[in-house]
C-alpha positions as CSV (number, residue, x, y, z in Angstrom):
1,M,90.8,9.5,-4.2
2,P,88.9,11.5,-6.9
3,H,91.4,13.7,-8.7
4,F,90.7,16.6,-11.1
5,S,93.1,18.0,-13.7
6,L,91.7,21.1,-15.3
7,H,93.6,22.5,-18.3
8,I,92.4,26.0,-19.0
9,R,93.7,29.2,-20.6
10,E,96.3,30.7,-18.2
11,E,94.8,34.1,-18.6
12,A,91.5,32.8,-17.1
13,L,93.2,32.0,-13.8
14,D,93.7,34.5,-11.0
15,E,93.5,34.6,-7.2
16,K,89.7,35.2,-7.4
17,V,88.8,32.5,-9.9
18,E,91.2,29.7,-8.7
19,P,89.5,29.1,-5.3
20,K,86.0,29.3,-6.9
21,L,87.0,26.6,-9.5
22,I,88.5,24.4,-6.8
23,S,85.4,24.7,-4.6
24,A,82.9,24.3,-7.5
25,L,84.7,21.1,-8.8
26,T,84.8,19.7,-5.3
27,D,81.1,20.4,-4.9
28,A,80.3,18.8,-8.2
29,V,81.7,15.4,-6.9
30,G,79.9,15.9,-3.6
31,S,76.6,16.6,-5.4
32,V,76.8,13.1,-7.0
33,F,78.4,11.0,-4.3
34,G,77.4,12.9,-1.1
35,A,78.9,15.8,0.9
36,E,81.2,13.5,2.9
37,F,83.0,12.6,-0.3
38,R,84.2,16.2,-0.7
39,R,87.1,15.7,1.7
40,L,88.6,13.2,-0.7
41,V,88.6,15.4,-3.8
42,G,92.0,16.7,-5.2
43,V,92.0,19.5,-7.7
44,E,94.9,20.6,-9.9
45,L,94.5,23.7,-12.0
46,I,96.8,23.8,-15.0
47,G,97.1,27.1,-16.9
48,V,98.1,26.9,-20.6
49,P,98.9,30.1,-22.6
50,Q,96.2,30.6,-25.2
51,R,98.6,30.4,-28.1
52,R,99.4,26.8,-27.0
53,R,95.9,25.4,-27.1
54,A,94.5,24.2,-30.4
55,V,91.8,22.0,-31.8
56,G,91.8,21.0,-35.5
57,G,95.0,22.9,-36.1
58,M,93.5,26.2,-35.0
59,V,94.3,28.1,-31.7
60,V,91.3,27.8,-29.4
61,E,89.4,31.0,-28.7
62,G,88.1,31.5,-25.2
63,D,88.7,29.5,-22.0
64,A,87.9,26.0,-23.4
65,P,88.2,24.1,-20.1
66,E,89.4,20.5,-20.5
67,V,88.7,18.5,-17.4
68,T,89.9,15.0,-16.4
69,L,88.4,13.3,-13.3
70,S,90.0,10.1,-12.3
71,L,88.6,7.9,-9.6
72,R,88.1,4.3,-8.8
73,E,86.3,2.4,-11.6
74,G,83.8,1.0,-9.1
75,A,82.5,4.5,-8.3
76,F,80.9,4.6,-11.7
77,H,78.8,1.5,-11.0
78,L,77.5,2.1,-7.5
79,P,73.8,1.0,-7.2
80,M,73.0,3.9,-4.9
81,V,74.4,6.4,-7.5
82,P,72.5,5.6,-10.7
83,D,74.1,7.1,-13.9
84,A,77.1,8.4,-12.0
85,P,79.1,9.2,-15.2
86,G,76.2,11.2,-16.7
87,R,75.6,13.0,-13.5
88,L,79.3,13.8,-13.1
89,V,79.7,15.2,-16.6
90,A,76.6,17.4,-16.0
91,A,77.7,18.6,-12.6
92,I,81.2,19.4,-13.7
93,T,80.0,21.3,-16.7
94,D,77.5,23.2,-14.5
95,A,80.3,24.0,-12.0
96,L,82.6,25.5,-14.7
97,A,79.7,27.5,-16.3
98,G,78.8,28.8,-12.8
99,V,82.3,30.1,-12.2
100,L,83.5,31.1,-15.7
101,G,80.1,32.2,-17.2
102,E,77.5,30.5,-19.2
103,A,79.3,31.2,-22.5
104,V,81.9,28.6,-21.5
105,R,79.4,25.7,-21.3
106,E,79.7,24.8,-25.0
107,Q,83.5,24.6,-24.7
108,V,83.8,22.3,-21.7
109,R,85.3,18.9,-22.4
110,V,85.1,16.3,-19.6
111,T,86.9,13.0,-19.5
112,L,86.2,10.5,-16.8
113,V,88.9,8.0,-16.1
114,G,88.1,4.8,-14.0
115,V,91.1,3.4,-12.2
116,P,90.8,-0.3,-11.5
117,E,91.2,-1.5,-8.0
118,G,94.8,-2.2,-7.1
119,R,96.1,0.3,-9.7
120,S,96.7,3.3,-7.5
121,G,98.6,3.9,-4.4
122,V,99.2,6.3,-1.5
123,A,102.4,6.6,0.5
124,G,104.0,3.8,-1.4
125,A,101.2,1.2,-0.9
126,L,98.5,0.0,-3.2
127,V,95.0,1.1,-2.2
């Protein structure tokens, strides 16, 4: 199951933004792997007070979204989805800029984590 963890400034989150972020990130995966893939996407929004986010020893100004998408390693190498990693990074960045505003684009950091087969589980069983 593809799973997003989005760390963002707590103050950027509210009842209007949260569903938009969830939908946009879900759509980003669907835009790369197909609409039917959307039903598998999990999203976790993690708000961090601005004073607790720093880069290079300096508190980060602005929203500075940091996104981790973990999914099966094999998904990055499907022949029917050429350049999946590059397409995912672009789609995720576009999704966040679409919800939070174009000014956030330069602050978006995306990490893609490939989980090897047999290294994840559901309901107590390896999948």
